[in-house]
C-alpha positions, 0 to 999 in steps of 0.5 A: 526473532526474524527481522525483514529488511523491507525498505532496501527491497525497493530501489527508486520507485515501486513496491515490495510485498512482505508476505507468505513467501517470506513469513510462511503465513497467509494471514497478513501481508505488508506492502512498502511503496515509493512514488517518485516526485511527479509520479501518477497512476499507481493503483491501490486495490486489495482485491476480492476477499482482502482488506487493506489499510494504506498509510502515507508515511512520508509525504502526501498522496493524491487519491482519485477513484473510490477514495478522493482527496489528499491523504496527508503524511500520517493519515490512513484509509481502509480499502475493502475488496474491489474498492480502488483508487489511483495514487499520485505524487504531485510533490517534488519529493518522493513519497513513501507509503505502507499497506497492511492487508489481510483476508476479510471474514469469509474472504479469500481462501488459498 
């Protein structure tokens, strides 16, 4: 069993993608992200041939774009291809989110 220390890869704000470089597989990937208090404008977009599930792990995300509203802690949305939204953190605490993604049927080829 190989264990990946994902959360330590992000210091402060930003994202870390656990994907083919680490796993050797192009079937799926995982993204771990942190939005600092008051941070706005992080684009969430799978891209052509991909789908993603975005989960608010700790704290709430404010979403605008193709999906609008508050994504509360423990809630998730499903993004397809070119669907996009901007995530913001209007709170006074950091927000952590996780994105699980993969290829759509007949989607992106590597």
